[in-house]
PAFISE-543273 format. One record per residue (C-alpha): residue number from 1; x, y, z. Coordinates in Angstrom, 2 decimals, decimal comma, padded with zeros to 5 digits, m for minus. Example, Ala and Ser with C-alpha at 12.3 -4.5 7.8 and 13.67 -1.06 7.14 Angstrom:
REM PAFISE-543273
 seq       x       y       z
   1  012,30 m004,50  007,80
   2  013,67 m001,06  007,14
***
This chain:
REM PAFISE-543273
 seq       x       y       z
   1 m030,09  100,37  004,68
   2 m027,57  097,89  006,55
   3 m026,14  094,60  004,91
   4 m028,60  092,21  006,46
   5 m031,37  094,02  004,78
   6 m030,01  094,49  001,50
   7 m029,15  090,86  001,22
   8 m032,62  089,52  002,39
   9 m034,43  092,02 m000,09
  10 m032,17  090,77 m002,98
  11 m032,77  086,91 m001,97
  12 m036,54  087,67 m001,94
  13 m036,18  089,46 m005,41
  14 m034,27  086,28 m006,87
  15 m036,66  084,00 m005,43
  16 m039,79  085,88 m007,50
  17 m041,20  087,33 m004,37
  18 m043,20  090,84 m004,61
  19 m040,69  093,28 m003,57
  20 m041,22  097,18 m004,29
  21 m038,91  098,48 m007,14
  22 m037,70  100,85 m005,25
  23 m036,65  099,10 m002,40
  24 m034,76  096,68 m004,72
  25 m033,13  099,80 m006,29
  26 m031,58  101,10 m002,85
  27 m030,65  097,33 m002,04
  28 m028,56  097,07 m005,34
  29 m027,08  100,46 m004,70
  30 m025,94  099,02 m001,11
  31 m024,37  096,10 m002,61
  32 m022,68  098,11 m005,39
  33 m020,65  099,57 m002,62
  34 m020,23  096,85 m000,06
  35 m017,86  094,35 m000,69
  36 m019,53  091,67  001,36
  37 m022,74  092,10  000,15
  38 m021,65  092,05 m003,47
  39 m020,04  088,77 m003,11
  40 m023,18  087,15 m001,60
  41 m025,27  088,63 m004,29
  42 m023,14  086,97 m006,97
  43 m022,84  083,67 m005,20
  44 m026,52  083,87 m004,87
  45 m027,19  084,52 m008,86
  46 m024,69  081,55 m009,34
  47 m026,56  079,27 m007,41
  48 m030,01  080,04 m008,84
  49 m028,37  079,75 m012,60
  50 m027,06  076,36 m011,60
  51 m029,02  073,20 m012,70
  52 m031,23  071,23 m010,60
  53 m029,52  068,16 m009,34
  54 m030,64  065,08 m011,10
  55 m031,59  061,75 m009,20
  56 m030,07  058,58 m010,01
  57 m031,30  056,90 m013,12
  58 m032,24  053,87 m010,81
  59 m033,87  055,54 m008,02
  60 m037,37  054,82 m008,78
  61 m036,77  051,17 m009,08
  62 m034,78  051,01 m006,11
  63 m037,63  052,90 m004,15
  64 m040,41  050,47 m005,61
  65 m038,29  047,52 m004,72
  66 m037,59  048,52 m001,25
  67 m041,79  049,04 m001,19
  68 m042,52  045,76 m002,30
  69 m040,15  044,14  000,13
  70 m041,61  045,83  003,09
  71 m044,99  044,97  002,07
  72 m043,89  041,39  001,59
  73 m042,38  041,42  004,99
  74 m045,79  043,18  006,94
  75 m047,75  040,60  004,81
  76 m045,73  037,49  005,93
  77 m046,11  038,85  009,44
  78 m049,77  039,46  009,37
  79 m049,84  035,65  007,94
  80 m047,95  034,15  010,64
  81 m050,06  035,80  013,65
  82 m053,37  034,74  011,83
  83 m051,89  031,21  011,47
  84 m050,71  030,98  015,75
  85 m054,23  032,27  016,35
  86 m055,87  029,47  014,40
  87 m053,27  026,94  015,71
  88 m054,21  028,20  019,53
  89 m057,72  027,39  018,66
  90 m057,32  024,28  016,96
  91 m055,32  023,43  020,37
  92 m058,21  024,31  022,27
  93 m060,54  022,18  020,35
  94 m057,95  019,45  020,83
  95 m058,05  019,75  024,35
  96 m061,57  019,40  024,38
  97 m061,68  015,88  022,20
  98 m059,07  014,99  025,09
  99 m061,78  015,75  027,17
 100 m064,21  013,73  025,70
 101 m061,66  010,64  025,53
 102 m061,77  011,10  029,46
 103 m065,41  010,92  029,59
 104 m065,46  007,98  027,75
 105 m062,28  005,82  029,11
 106 m060,95  006,98  032,71
 107 m057,70  005,50  031,66
 108 m057,35  008,70  029,46
 109 m056,93  011,10  031,77
 110 m053,45  009,63  032,71
 111 m050,94  012,28  031,00
 112 m048,89  010,46  028,14
 113 m045,13  009,86  028,07
 114 m043,51  012,20  026,10
 115 m042,94  010,99  022,52
 116 m045,24  008,06  023,38
 117 m046,06  006,21  020,32
 118 m049,97  006,79  019,37
 119 m052,42  003,91  018,62
 120 m054,10  004,97  015,61
 121 m056,59  002,14  015,83
 122 m057,49  002,86  019,65
 123 m057,93  006,62  018,96
 124 m060,64  006,04  016,03
 125 m061,97  003,64  017,99
 126 m062,69  006,16  020,71
 127 m063,76  008,96  018,53
 128 m066,42  006,60  017,05
 129 m067,84  006,30  020,57
 130 m071,51  008,27  020,48
 131 m070,64  009,99  023,74
 132 m067,67  011,39  021,80
 133 m069,79  012,34  018,68
 134 m070,05  016,37  019,71
 135 m066,50  016,52  020,30
 136 m065,56  015,10  016,64
 137 m068,04  017,46  015,03
 138 m066,44  020,59  016,65
 139 m062,65  019,46  015,93
 140 m063,58  018,56  012,26
 141 m065,34  022,22  012,04
 142 m062,46  023,84  013,40
 143 m060,05  021,89  011,02
 144 m062,04  022,48  008,44
 145 m061,80  026,62  009,16
 146 m058,17  026,07  009,22
 147 m057,87  024,80  005,72
 148 m059,85  027,98  003,83
 149 m057,52  030,04  006,34
 150 m054,12  028,58  004,58
 151 m056,16  028,54  001,28
 152 m056,75  032,69  001,60
 153 m053,23  033,21  002,83
 154 m051,80  030,94  000,11
 155 m053,77  032,93 m002,90
 156 m052,89  036,55 m001,11
 157 m049,29  035,45 m001,33
 158 m049,52  034,16 m004,57
 159 m050,79  037,60 m005,87
 160 m048,22  039,46 m003,87
 161 m045,65  037,54 m006,00
 162 m047,41  038,71 m009,14
 163 m047,78  041,90 m008,11
 164 m051,50  042,06 m007,65
 165 m051,42  043,22 m004,14
 166 m054,84  044,16 m002,57
 167 m053,60  047,28 m000,98
 168 m052,34  050,65 m002,43
 169 m049,38  053,10 m001,33
 170 m051,30  056,38 m000,25
 171 m051,88  059,09 m002,68
 172 m048,54  061,15 m001,94
 173 m046,25  057,73 m002,19
 174 m047,14  057,53 m005,51
 175 m047,26  060,57 m006,91
 176 m043,33  060,34 m005,19
 177 m042,60  057,50 m007,16
 178 m043,92  059,17 m010,33
 179 m042,12  062,18 m010,44
 180 m038,87  060,26 m009,27
 181 m039,75  057,78 m012,14
 182 m040,24  060,83 m014,70
 183 m037,11  062,66 m013,29
 184 m034,83  059,70 m013,49
 185 m035,51  059,58 m017,23
 186 m035,03  063,40 m018,29
 187 m031,93  062,97 m020,12
 188 m033,69  060,09 m022,13
 189 m037,47  059,55 m023,39
 190 m039,39  060,26 m020,36
 191 m040,45  056,77 m019,01
 192 m041,92  056,52 m015,61
 193 m042,21  053,01 m013,87
 194 m045,53  051,35 m014,70
 195 m047,66  050,56 m011,67
 196 m047,71  046,71 m011,28
 197 m050,52  046,93 m008,58
 198 m052,78  047,06 m011,39
 199 m054,71  044,08 m012,49
 200 m053,38  043,20 m015,96
 201 m057,04  042,24 m017,13
 202 m057,84  045,81 m017,30
 203 m056,80  048,16 m020,18
 204 m056,47  051,91 m020,02
 205 m057,57  054,34 m022,74
 206 m055,11  054,77 m025,29
 207 m053,30  051,48 m024,37
 208 m052,83  048,58 m026,74
 209 m053,75  044,96 m025,98
 210 m050,44  042,95 m025,23
 211 m048,09  046,42 m025,36
 212 m046,30  047,54 m022,15
 213 m047,52  050,28 m020,31
 214 m045,80  053,65 m021,08
 215 m042,52  054,49 m019,28
 216 m043,43  058,15 m019,59
 217 m045,99  059,87 m016,93
 218 m048,28  061,68 m019,88
 219 m050,84  064,32 m019,54
 220 m052,82  066,37 m021,84
 221 m052,96  070,30 m021,43
 222 m054,75  072,15 m024,21
 223 m054,48  069,47 m026,61
 224 m050,64  068,94 m025,94
 225 m049,04  066,30 m024,38
 226 m046,42  066,69 m021,12
 227 m044,41  064,37 m019,32
 228 m043,58  064,73 m015,65
 229 m040,00  065,59 m015,04
 230 m040,65  066,14 m011,19
 231 m041,80  068,02 m008,30
 232 m042,57  071,59 m008,65
 233 m039,23  074,13 m008,66
 234 m041,25  077,40 m009,03
 235 m042,57  079,82 m006,63
 236 m046,02  080,04 m007,05
 237 m045,97  083,89 m007,73
 238 m044,44  083,16 m010,99
 239 m046,99  080,78 m012,28
 240 m049,98  082,03 m014,06
 241 m053,72  080,12 m014,60
 242 m053,64  077,56 m017,32
 243 m056,67  075,40 m017,55
 244 m057,38  072,05 m016,59
 245 m057,05  068,59 m017,75
 246 m058,63  065,06 m016,67
 247 m056,77  062,41 m015,47
 248 m055,98  059,89 m012,38
 249 m052,43  060,16 m012,59
 250 m050,66  057,43 m011,49
 251 m053,36  056,08 m008,82
 252 m056,43  053,49 m009,52
 253 m058,72  055,51 m008,91
 254 m061,35  057,29 m011,52
 255 m060,02  060,17 m013,62
 256 m060,96  064,02 m012,08
 257 m060,49  067,25 m012,95
 258 m057,13  068,65 m012,10
 259 m055,71  072,50 m012,51
 260 m052,66  073,04 m014,02
 261 m050,53  076,20 m014,21
 262 m048,17  077,93 m016,59
 263 m044,43  078,05 m015,90
 264 m042,26  080,95 m016,76
 265 m040,77  078,56 m019,56
 266 m043,38  078,26 m022,71
 267 m042,40  074,25 m022,63
 268 m043,48  073,78 m019,03
 269 m046,67  073,44 m016,92
 270 m047,50  072,80 m013,28
 271 m050,04  070,55 m012,23
 272 m051,90  070,50 m008,75
 273 m052,27  066,89 m008,17
 274 m055,49  067,55 m005,87
 275 m054,07  066,99 m002,31
 276 m051,66  070,37 m002,28
 277 m048,70  068,49 m004,46
 278 m047,40  070,73 m007,71
 279 m046,03  068,26 m010,27
 280 m043,59  069,77 m013,19
 281 m044,81  068,48 m016,51
 282 m042,60  069,24 m019,79
 283 m043,86  069,37 m023,72
 284 m042,95  066,23 m025,41
 285 m041,42  067,62 m028,79
 286 m039,31  066,31 m031,86
 287 m037,32  068,14 m034,77
 288 m038,24  067,82 m038,10
 289 m036,87  069,49 m041,38
 290 m035,05  072,38 m038,92
 291 m038,30  072,84 m037,00
 292 m039,84  071,58 m033,56
 293 m042,85  069,61 m033,40
 294 m045,22  069,28 m030,31
 295 m046,95  066,12 m029,69
 296 m050,67  066,27 m029,80
 297 m053,08  063,72 m028,58
 298 m056,61  062,99 m027,39
 299 m057,56  062,62 m023,65
 300 m054,61  060,84 m021,79
 301 m056,73  059,94 m018,13
 302 m053,87  057,65 m016,59
 303 m050,29  057,45 m016,42
 304 m050,82  053,95 m017,64
 305 m051,95  055,31 m021,14
 306 m050,25  056,27 m024,30
 307 m050,84  059,32 m026,45
 308 m053,01  058,74 m029,29
 309 m053,94  060,47 m032,51
 310 m055,86  063,53 m031,57
 311 m059,72  063,66 m032,58
 312 m061,01  063,42 m035,29
 313 m058,11  061,96 m036,67
 314 m057,73  058,24 m037,04
 315 m054,65  055,62 m037,71
 316 m053,67  054,60 m041,12
 317 m055,00  051,15 m041,92
 318 m051,38  050,07 m043,55
 319 m048,00  050,45 m041,75
 320 m046,86  052,81 m044,61
 321 m049,51  055,44 m043,58
 322 m051,71  054,83 m046,31
 323 m054,29  055,98 m047,62
 324 m054,13  058,64 m045,37
 325 m050,58  059,55 m045,05
 326 m047,69  059,74 m047,45
 327 m043,83  059,57 m046,62
 328 m042,06  063,11 m046,02
 329 m038,49  062,52 m045,06
 330 m037,17  061,58 m041,78
 331 m037,59  062,76 m038,26
 332 m034,59  062,05 m035,94
 333 m033,90  058,89 m037,38
 334 m037,54  057,71 m037,94
 335 m039,68  057,98 m041,30
 336 m042,25  060,74 m040,85
 337 m045,88  061,20 m043,17
 338 m047,99  064,02 m043,70
 339 m051,24  063,87 m044,72
 340 m052,17  063,49 m048,35
 341 m052,09  066,72 m050,10
 342 m050,89  068,74 m047,26
 343 m047,08  070,03 m046,12
 344 m045,52  069,57 m042,47
 345 m047,22  073,01 m041,69
 346 m050,20  070,98 m041,03
 347 m048,50  068,42 m039,29
 348 m046,13  065,29 m039,34
 349 m047,40  061,62 m038,32
 350 m045,03  059,15 m036,83
 351 m045,38  055,42 m037,12
 352 m045,96  053,23 m034,04
 353 m042,93  051,35 m032,01
 354 m040,48  053,39 m032,47
 355 m037,14  052,85 m030,67
 356 m036,84  054,05 m026,67
 357 m034,41  056,67 m027,60
 358 m037,12  058,65 m029,40
 359 m039,21  061,27 m028,17
 360 m042,41  059,17 m028,82
 361 m040,74  056,53 m026,71
 362 m041,87  053,39 m028,22
 363 m045,29  054,20 m028,40
 364 m047,60  051,26 m030,01
 365 m049,67  054,25 m031,47
 366 m049,48  056,32 m034,53
 367 m048,86  059,77 m033,06
 368 m049,58  063,00 m034,61
 369 m047,15  066,53 m034,17
 370 m047,64  069,97 m035,07
 371 m044,96  072,86 m035,30
 372 m044,70  075,03 m032,17
 373 m045,53  078,50 m032,77
***
């Protein structure tokens, strides 16, 4: 076996590709006796162990600001082109009106000197003549159409300023913005930029009236909550079939069933977004009494929805957790509760509106967490 084959086989094995054990063993034996290949293998192994680069924290904000700016520029250009066409149409009608003047008064056929004063009374008298009545009707109709057009453009502009654009980004663009936002927050509570194109009058499952949309992008897999951390970084051969979840992700489309896979790490799943893109989600956890607890929730069908208490559990009626919860200490600086008559082995509850640095990420709902096995 030569150096080129040995290095290729070692690289494929590190990437998780299927390579016969005997072939890998032969490549290792070659590298052990070849200084050049041994150095290559050590460098390659160190590169695989190195942490993935993290994008700047403000990447999602910069990308979305650029998208909105370009969308505004396109809207202005389209409005300008439409207005120019309307002005051209109005000019044609004005020419027809001028022709009407010529029919009623031969002197009007003479061109007016530049910047000549307009005799409004004489103009009105001409317009009232019976022979010019048809021309006036055409001119008035064109003016009315122009006013309607200007009004529509004005309303569209206001909607664009307020974030209510009538067009949506492509599915791939929305997913990119979503996972960029999630990756940027991996060192703090995972929070994805809310979709400002959504009508503020609508309400998603898991949202609270008057509360901001979650800053993390959540899905539920097998009852546990995962948050988006970025695009897929795993070889497909290292993923195993997990199950399905229901979500519209970051799009305004209706929720649909999406397949997810289990990553080599037990705290991650990889979701197929339905457009051949794979996205990595990480289990949301917190510490309590020396153990790690995972967040549980009912269905989360959109990135704009918060985790909720899993069925059939209901949030308590009082801020102190009564009547179904009782204090059990603190978890990462916030009060923790257990169900009356039970212990933390059955799970813990965390009250709403925790700090943004908490794993619950400022959720306005009560949340439920169970011990990790």
